[in-house]
A tleap script that builds the chain and sets N, CA, C and O, in Angstrom:
source leaprc.protein.ff14SB
mol = sequence {
  NMET SER ALA HIE ASP GLY ARG THR PRO ALA
  ARG ALA ALA LEU ASP GLY ALA ASP TRP ARG
  ARG SER SER ARG SER SER GLY ASN GLY ALA
  CYS VAL GLU VAL ALA ALA VAL ALA GLY LEU
  VAL ALA VAL ARG ASP SER LYS VAL ALA GLN
  GLY PRO ALA LEU VAL PHE ALA PRO HIE GLU
  TRP ARG ALA PHE LEU GLY GLY GLY LEU ARG
  ARG CCYS
}
set mol.1.N position { 145.440 73.252 174.248 }
set mol.1.CA position { 145.401 71.819 174.229 }
set mol.1.C position { 146.258 71.305 173.091 }
set mol.1.O position { 145.833 71.349 171.936 }
set mol.2.N position { 147.411 70.837 173.377 }
set mol.2.CA position { 148.252 70.340 172.302 }
set mol.2.C position { 148.350 68.827 172.295 }
set mol.2.O position { 148.603 68.232 171.248 }
set mol.3.N position { 148.158 68.203 173.423 }
set mol.3.CA position { 148.240 66.744 173.491 }
set mol.3.C position { 146.852 66.141 173.396 }
set mol.3.O position { 145.866 66.729 173.839 }
set mol.4.N position { 146.796 64.973 172.817 }
set mol.4.CA position { 145.531 64.258 172.692 }
set mol.4.C position { 145.568 63.111 173.693 }
set mol.4.O position { 146.380 62.196 173.555 }
set mol.5.N position { 144.699 63.148 174.700 }
set mol.5.CA position { 144.738 62.132 175.757 }
set mol.5.C position { 143.759 60.987 175.534 }
set mol.5.O position { 143.529 60.199 176.451 }
set mol.6.N position { 143.177 60.871 174.344 }
set mol.6.CA position { 142.228 59.809 174.079 }
set mol.6.C position { 140.796 60.220 174.332 }
set mol.6.O position { 139.885 59.565 173.827 }
set mol.7.N position { 140.555 61.277 175.093 }
set mol.7.CA position { 139.198 61.753 175.347 }
set mol.7.C position { 139.020 63.181 174.853 }
set mol.7.O position { 137.964 63.528 174.325 }
set mol.8.N position { 140.018 63.988 175.016 }
set mol.8.CA position { 139.929 65.385 174.629 }
set mol.8.C position { 140.430 65.569 173.208 }
set mol.8.O position { 141.548 65.161 172.892 }
set mol.9.N position { 139.617 66.179 172.336 }
set mol.9.CA position { 140.075 66.409 170.966 }
set mol.9.C position { 141.288 67.338 170.932 }
set mol.9.O position { 141.433 68.211 171.788 }
set mol.10.N position { 142.138 67.148 169.961 }
set mol.10.CA position { 143.293 68.028 169.781 }
set mol.10.C position { 142.811 69.433 169.454 }
set mol.10.O position { 141.713 69.612 168.928 }
set mol.11.N position { 143.623 70.417 169.761 }
set mol.11.CA position { 143.274 71.827 169.504 }
set mol.11.C position { 142.882 72.046 168.040 }
set mol.11.O position { 141.951 72.799 167.757 }
set mol.12.N position { 143.577 71.400 167.118 }
set mol.12.CA position { 143.274 71.560 165.697 }
set mol.12.C position { 141.843 71.121 165.392 }
set mol.12.O position { 141.170 71.737 164.565 }
set mol.13.N position { 141.379 70.072 166.047 }
set mol.13.CA position { 140.000 69.611 165.834 }
set mol.13.C position { 139.004 70.637 166.354 }
set mol.13.O position { 137.957 70.846 165.742 }
set mol.14.N position { 139.315 71.273 167.466 }
set mol.14.CA position { 138.423 72.300 168.006 }
set mol.14.C position { 138.426 73.535 167.122 }
set mol.14.O position { 137.379 74.145 166.905 }
set mol.15.N position { 139.593 73.911 166.609 }
set mol.15.CA position { 139.679 75.089 165.742 }
set mol.15.C position { 138.903 74.897 164.445 }
set mol.15.O position { 138.344 75.853 163.908 }
set mol.16.N position { 138.866 73.674 163.942 }
set mol.16.CA position { 138.166 73.411 162.692 }
set mol.16.C position { 136.724 72.965 162.871 }
set mol.16.O position { 136.067 72.587 161.901 }
set mol.17.N position { 136.225 73.006 164.100 }
set mol.17.CA position { 134.869 72.530 164.386 }
set mol.17.C position { 133.806 73.490 163.855 }
set mol.17.O position { 134.061 74.677 163.653 }
set mol.18.N position { 132.626 72.955 163.636 }
set mol.18.CA position { 131.467 73.740 163.207 }
set mol.18.C position { 130.716 74.183 164.462 }
set mol.18.O position { 129.797 73.502 164.916 }
set mol.19.N position { 131.115 75.336 165.023 }
set mol.19.CA position { 130.538 75.845 166.264 }
set mol.19.C position { 129.174 76.458 165.993 }
set mol.19.O position { 128.991 77.160 164.998 }
set mol.20.N position { 128.212 76.192 166.877 }
set mol.20.CA position { 126.858 76.730 166.739 }
set mol.20.C position { 126.433 77.411 168.037 }
set mol.20.O position { 126.796 76.985 169.133 }
set mol.21.N position { 125.658 78.475 167.884 }
set mol.21.CA position { 125.087 79.170 169.038 }
set mol.21.C position { 123.628 78.787 169.190 }
set mol.21.O position { 122.958 78.416 168.226 }
set mol.22.N position { 123.165 78.881 170.386 }
set mol.22.CA position { 121.768 78.590 170.654 }
set mol.22.C position { 120.868 79.568 169.915 }
set mol.22.O position { 121.194 80.748 169.785 }
set mol.23.N position { 119.738 79.073 169.435 }
set mol.23.CA position { 118.758 79.960 168.799 }
set mol.23.C position { 118.140 80.898 169.834 }
set mol.23.O position { 117.466 81.863 169.473 }
set mol.24.N position { 118.363 80.623 171.101 }
set mol.24.CA position { 117.837 81.475 172.177 }
set mol.24.C position { 118.829 82.535 172.636 }
set mol.24.O position { 118.553 83.269 173.585 }
set mol.25.N position { 119.972 82.624 171.982 }
set mol.25.CA position { 120.963 83.641 172.336 }
set mol.25.C position { 120.369 85.022 172.106 }
set mol.25.O position { 119.622 85.242 171.153 }
set mol.26.N position { 120.711 85.940 172.988 }
set mol.26.CA position { 120.143 87.282 172.899 }
set mol.26.C position { 120.876 88.174 171.916 }
set mol.26.O position { 120.389 89.260 171.602 }
set mol.27.N position { 122.029 87.753 171.422 }
set mol.27.CA position { 122.772 88.568 170.471 }
set mol.27.C position { 123.648 89.618 171.116 }
set mol.27.O position { 124.179 90.484 170.421 }
set mol.28.N position { 123.814 89.563 172.438 }
set mol.28.CA position { 124.632 90.566 173.124 }
set mol.28.C position { 126.101 90.166 173.223 }
set mol.28.O position { 126.885 90.862 173.868 }
set mol.29.N position { 126.486 89.046 172.589 }
set mol.29.CA position { 127.876 88.619 172.588 }
set mol.29.C position { 128.239 87.696 173.732 }
set mol.29.O position { 129.343 87.150 173.749 }
set mol.30.N position { 127.349 87.507 174.681 }
set mol.30.CA position { 127.611 86.606 175.813 }
set mol.30.C position { 126.933 85.269 175.527 }
set mol.30.O position { 125.906 84.940 176.120 }
set mol.31.N position { 127.518 84.514 174.618 }
set mol.31.CA position { 126.894 83.272 174.172 }
set mol.31.C position { 127.768 82.066 174.475 }
set mol.31.O position { 128.982 82.175 174.648 }
set mol.32.N position { 127.130 80.943 174.532 }
set mol.32.CA position { 127.811 79.663 174.628 }
set mol.32.C position { 127.665 78.995 173.276 }
set mol.32.O position { 126.587 79.024 172.682 }
set mol.33.N position { 128.741 78.392 172.781 }
set mol.33.CA position { 128.708 77.694 171.499 }
set mol.33.C position { 129.004 76.219 171.724 }
set mol.33.O position { 129.760 75.859 172.627 }
set mol.34.N position { 128.405 75.370 170.898 }
set mol.34.CA position { 128.650 73.933 170.983 }
set mol.34.C position { 129.064 73.401 169.619 }
set mol.34.O position { 128.722 73.972 168.583 }
set mol.35.N position { 129.812 72.290 169.636 }
set mol.35.CA position { 130.244 71.637 168.397 }
set mol.35.C position { 130.430 70.151 168.666 }
set mol.35.O position { 130.851 69.751 169.751 }
set mol.36.N position { 130.111 69.346 167.669 }
set mol.36.CA position { 130.399 67.913 167.731 }
set mol.36.C position { 131.810 67.723 167.191 }
set mol.36.O position { 132.110 68.119 166.066 }
set mol.37.N position { 132.677 67.111 168.003 }
set mol.37.CA position { 134.078 66.928 167.630 }
set mol.37.C position { 134.524 65.526 168.047 }
set mol.37.O position { 134.512 65.191 169.232 }
set mol.38.N position { 134.906 64.733 167.093 }
set mol.38.CA position { 135.463 63.398 167.351 }
set mol.38.C position { 134.550 62.557 168.239 }
set mol.38.O position { 135.025 61.858 169.134 }
set mol.39.N position { 133.242 62.622 167.993 }
set mol.39.CA position { 132.299 61.831 168.766 }
set mol.39.C position { 131.992 62.382 170.144 }
set mol.39.O position { 131.334 61.717 170.944 }
set mol.40.N position { 132.455 63.581 170.432 }
set mol.40.CA position { 132.221 64.241 171.710 }
set mol.40.C position { 131.497 65.557 171.466 }
set mol.40.O position { 131.350 65.982 170.320 }
set mol.41.N position { 131.045 66.203 172.531 }
set mol.41.CA position { 130.405 67.518 172.433 }
set mol.41.C position { 131.299 68.519 173.144 }
set mol.41.O position { 131.592 68.372 174.331 }
set mol.42.N position { 131.731 69.543 172.408 }
set mol.42.CA position { 132.585 70.590 172.971 }
set mol.42.C position { 131.751 71.843 173.192 }
set mol.42.O position { 130.858 72.151 172.402 }
set mol.43.N position { 132.044 72.563 174.268 }
set mol.43.CA position { 131.313 73.783 174.635 }
set mol.43.C position { 132.343 74.861 174.930 }
set mol.43.O position { 133.330 74.618 175.624 }
set mol.44.N position { 132.103 76.061 174.395 }
set mol.44.CA position { 133.037 77.168 174.648 }
set mol.44.C position { 132.295 78.481 174.801 }
set mol.44.O position { 131.111 78.582 174.478 }
set mol.45.N position { 132.997 79.479 175.293 }
set mol.45.CA position { 132.498 80.847 175.430 }
set mol.45.C position { 132.746 81.551 174.099 }
set mol.45.O position { 133.886 81.589 173.634 }
set mol.46.N position { 131.720 82.103 173.483 }
set mol.46.CA position { 131.877 82.739 172.173 }
set mol.46.C position { 132.808 83.952 172.213 }
set mol.46.O position { 133.392 84.312 171.191 }
set mol.47.N position { 132.952 84.579 173.371 }
set mol.47.CA position { 133.829 85.747 173.478 }
set mol.47.C position { 135.302 85.361 173.511 }
set mol.47.O position { 136.167 86.207 173.288 }
set mol.48.N position { 135.600 84.083 173.788 }
set mol.48.CA position { 136.974 83.610 173.904 }
set mol.48.C position { 137.107 82.374 173.009 }
set mol.48.O position { 137.361 81.269 173.489 }
set mol.49.N position { 136.934 82.579 171.718 }
set mol.49.CA position { 136.896 81.459 170.777 }
set mol.49.C position { 138.171 80.624 170.771 }
set mol.49.O position { 138.108 79.421 170.515 }
set mol.50.N position { 139.306 81.216 171.041 }
set mol.50.CA position { 140.568 80.467 171.062 }
set mol.50.C position { 140.910 79.965 172.457 }
set mol.50.O position { 141.967 79.369 172.667 }
set mol.51.N position { 140.025 80.204 173.398 }
set mol.51.CA position { 140.253 79.763 174.764 }
set mol.51.C position { 139.895 78.305 174.960 }
set mol.51.O position { 139.713 77.568 173.991 }
set mol.52.N position { 139.795 77.889 176.202 }
set mol.52.CA position { 139.506 76.482 176.490 }
set mol.52.C position { 138.076 76.107 176.131 }
set mol.52.O position { 137.198 76.961 176.012 }
set mol.53.N position { 137.872 74.824 175.964 }
set mol.53.CA position { 136.529 74.287 175.725 }
set mol.53.C position { 136.299 73.151 176.701 }
set mol.53.O position { 137.217 72.395 177.018 }
set mol.54.N position { 135.075 73.035 177.172 }
set mol.54.CA position { 134.687 71.888 177.981 }
set mol.54.C position { 134.241 70.797 177.023 }
set mol.54.O position { 133.586 71.079 176.019 }
set mol.55.N position { 134.591 69.558 177.325 }
set mol.55.CA position { 134.275 68.449 176.423 }
set mol.55.C position { 133.489 67.388 177.189 }
set mol.55.O position { 133.868 66.984 178.288 }
set mol.56.N position { 132.388 66.947 176.584 }
set mol.56.CA position { 131.494 65.979 177.219 }
set mol.56.C position { 131.247 64.788 176.306 }
set mol.56.O position { 131.229 64.924 175.082 }
set mol.57.N position { 131.058 63.626 176.907 }
set mol.57.CA position { 130.591 62.466 176.160 }
set mol.57.C position { 129.127 62.735 175.786 }
set mol.57.O position { 128.441 63.470 176.497 }
set mol.58.N position { 128.645 62.161 174.697 }
set mol.58.CA position { 127.258 62.409 174.289 }
set mol.58.C position { 126.225 62.137 175.392 }
set mol.58.O position { 125.270 62.900 175.538 }
set mol.59.N position { 126.403 61.068 176.164 }
set mol.59.CA position { 125.424 60.775 177.220 }
set mol.59.C position { 125.460 61.821 178.333 }
set mol.59.O position { 124.432 62.098 178.950 }
set mol.60.N position { 126.628 62.402 178.595 }
set mol.60.CA position { 126.734 63.472 179.588 }
set mol.60.C position { 126.011 64.724 179.103 }
set mol.60.O position { 125.324 65.390 179.878 }
set mol.61.N position { 126.165 65.040 177.828 }
set mol.61.CA position { 125.518 66.218 177.255 }
set mol.61.C position { 123.999 66.046 177.255 }
set mol.61.O position { 123.269 66.983 177.578 }
set mol.62.N position { 123.518 64.845 176.890 }
set mol.62.CA position { 122.067 64.589 176.912 }
set mol.62.C position { 121.511 64.727 178.320 }
set mol.62.O position { 120.422 65.269 178.509 }
set mol.63.N position { 122.253 64.238 179.311 }
set mol.63.CA position { 121.809 64.363 180.692 }
set mol.63.C position { 121.730 65.834 181.108 }
set mol.63.O position { 120.791 66.240 181.793 }
set mol.64.N position { 122.711 66.624 180.695 }
set mol.64.CA position { 122.704 68.047 180.990 }
set mol.64.C position { 121.493 68.730 180.347 }
set mol.64.O position { 120.778 69.480 181.012 }
set mol.65.N position { 121.268 68.475 179.073 }
set mol.65.CA position { 120.141 69.096 178.369 }
set mol.65.C position { 118.798 68.655 178.934 }
set mol.65.O position { 117.844 69.432 178.966 }
set mol.66.N position { 118.732 67.416 179.374 }
set mol.66.CA position { 117.480 66.903 179.909 }
set mol.66.C position { 117.290 67.153 181.391 }
set mol.66.O position { 116.281 66.746 181.967 }
set mol.67.N position { 118.241 67.810 182.006 }
set mol.67.CA position { 118.132 68.065 183.435 }
set mol.67.C position { 118.267 66.785 184.244 }
set mol.67.O position { 117.704 66.663 185.332 }
set mol.68.N position { 119.020 65.831 183.700 }
set mol.68.CA position { 119.114 64.514 184.311 }
set mol.68.C position { 120.104 64.387 185.451 }
set mol.68.O position { 120.505 63.274 185.792 }
set mol.69.N position { 120.503 65.477 186.038 }
set mol.69.CA position { 121.430 65.396 187.171 }
set mol.69.C position { 120.653 64.938 188.408 }
set mol.69.O position { 119.545 65.406 188.668 }
set mol.70.N position { 121.238 64.044 189.143 }
set mol.70.CA position { 120.580 63.512 190.330 }
set mol.70.C position { 121.106 64.205 191.574 }
set mol.70.O position { 122.272 64.594 191.648 }
set mol.71.N position { 120.249 64.344 192.515 }
set mol.71.CA position { 120.674 64.905 193.801 }
set mol.71.C position { 121.368 63.827 194.614 }
set mol.71.O position { 120.996 62.655 194.554 }
set mol.72.N position { 122.368 64.226 195.369 }
set mol.72.CA position { 123.113 63.262 196.202 }
set mol.72.C position { 122.339 62.949 197.453 }
set mol.72.O position { 122.796 62.161 198.281 }
savepdb mol mol.pdb
quit
C-alpha cells in the first residue's frame, strides 16, 4: 500500500502501528493481530506481518465483534 486514498492508512502507518494479538490466541503462530491506525481498525495475519491488512471503520469493527451482521 503506497498510496493513501483517504480511507486506507499508508503503509508507513501500518508498519509503525501497535499491533496486538488476542488474549485467546493459542500461541501456535496462527494469530490475527489488530491495531488502531488513523482512526481506523487494521487487521492482519501475524505470520505475514508485512503483507496486506484489512481496514475497518470503528463502527464496522464493533458490529463484527458484537455479531451485528444482519441476514439478508
